[in-house]
C-alpha positions in Angstrom: 121.5 79.2 122.0 124.5 81.4 121.7 124.0 84.7 119.8 126.5 85.5 117.1 129.1 88.1 118.0 129.3 91.3 116.0 131.3 94.4 116.8 129.7 97.5 118.2 130.0 99.5 115.0 128.2 96.8 113.0 125.4 96.7 115.6 125.1 100.4 115.4 125.0 100.4 111.6 122.2 97.8 111.6 120.2 99.9 114.1 120.7 102.9 111.9 119.6 101.0 108.8 116.3 100.1 110.5 115.8 103.6 111.8 116.6 105.2 108.4 114.2 102.8 106.6 111.3 103.6 108.9 112.0 107.3 108.7 112.1 107.3 104.9 108.8 105.4 104.4 107.0 107.3 107.2 108.0 110.7 105.6 106.9 109.5 102.2 110.3 109.7 100.6 109.3 106.9 98.1 112.4 107.4 95.9 114.6 106.6 98.9 112.8 103.3 99.6 114.5 101.2 96.9 117.9 102.6 97.9 117.8 100.5 101.1 118.1 97.4 99.0 120.7 95.7 96.8 120.1 95.4 93.1 119.2 91.8 93.3 116.9 91.9 96.3 113.7 90.3 97.6 110.9 92.2 99.3 107.9 90.3 100.4 104.8 91.0 102.5 103.4 87.7 103.6 100.7 86.5 106.1 102.1 84.6 109.1 100.0 81.5 108.3 101.4 81.1 104.8 105.0 81.7 106.1 104.7 79.1 108.9 103.2 76.5 106.6 105.8 77.1 103.9 103.2 78.4 101.4 104.7 80.8 98.8 101.6 83.1 98.4 102.5 86.7 99.4 100.4 89.8 99.4 103.3 91.7 97.7 106.4 90.1 96.2 109.2 92.0 94.5 112.5 90.4 93.4 114.7 93.3 92.3 115.5 96.9 93.0 113.9 97.7 89.7 110.6 96.3 90.8 110.8 98.4 94.0 111.5 101.5 91.9 108.4 100.7 89.8 106.3 100.4 92.9 107.7 103.7 94.2 106.8 105.3 90.9 103.3 103.8 91.1 102.7 105.1 94.6 103.6 108.7 93.4 102.1 108.8 90.0 99.6 106.1 89.2 97.9 104.6 92.2 94.7 106.4 93.3 93.8 106.0 96.9 92.7 107.9 100.0 95.9 109.5 101.3 97.0 108.5 104.7 100.0 108.8 107.0 101.8 105.9 108.4 104.1 105.6 111.4 106.4 102.6 112.1 107.4 101.5 115.6 110.2 99.0 115.2 111.8 96.9 117.9 115.5 96.5 118.2 116.7 94.0 115.6 118.1 90.7 116.9 121.1 89.3 115.0 120.3 85.6 114.5 123.3 84.5 112.6 126.2 85.7 110.4 127.4 83.6 107.6 129.1 84.2 104.3 129.1 87.9 104.7 125.3 88.0 105.3 123.8 89.1 108.5 120.4 87.5 109.3 118.2 89.7 111.6 114.7 89.8 112.9 112.7 92.6 114.5 109.1 93.2 115.5 107.2 96.1 113.9 103.9 97.8 114.2 102.6 100.3 111.6 99.9 102.8 112.5 97.8 104.5 109.9 96.2 107.9 110.1 93.7 109.0 107.5 93.3 112.7 107.2 89.8 112.9 108.7 90.0 109.9 111.1 91.8 108.8 114.2 95.0 106.7 114.1 94.5 102.9 113.9 96.8 99.9 114.0 97.4 99.1 110.4 99.8 96.1 110.2 101.8 94.2 112.9 104.4 91.5 112.5 108.1 90.9 112.2 110.8 91.7 109.7 113.0 88.7 108.8 116.0 90.3 107.0 119.2 89.5 105.3 121.6 92.4 105.4 124.9 92.7 103.4 127.7 95.2 103.4 128.0 97.3 100.2 130.3 100.2 99.3 127.4 102.5 100.2 126.9 100.8 103.6 124.5 98.1 104.9 121.6 97.2 102.6 118.8 94.7 102.7 119.4 91.8 100.3 116.1 90.4 101.5 113.2 91.8 103.6 110.4 89.5 104.5 107.5 91.3 106.3 105.5 88.6 108.0 102.3 90.1 109.3 100.3 88.4 112.1 96.7 89.0 111.1 95.0 87.0 108.4 92.9 90.1 107.8 94.4 93.1 106.2 92.8 96.4 105.0 91.4 96.3 101.4 94.7 97.8 100.1 98.3 98.1 101.1 99.8 101.0 99.1 102.9 102.0 101.0 105.8 99.8 102.0 105.7 98.2 105.4 
């Protein structure tokens, strides 16, 4: 299958979007997280089994930037949990197709979690299935679907994947 052609600057900007996203959530800059998305966006965290079977059930599902801002507020102000650090390792995104001004990409990810008094562990592994659009502020996610591989997840997912 032939890969869609994009220019070098577009490829670089997509790489930078992925790197900046991971850096923001790993450094706990929760107010920045929603800014990677368009106003009318979709962010979902879904098990692979449900995704592959076409089932709509998701672990998390947000359908606007406002909902992402509410989640960021909740992380900082209202959710009580054992604090932990997370670190993303993200593969280079593949451009799958470009149509109607929308760039469809996919990248593998692994998120490691470190609790303050414990060793680091693998927290969540899967792939991002993204739709990226150009805005006056640069590239943003119109849709980010985080499809995680394991049917088992920790008892809570507080921070964005």
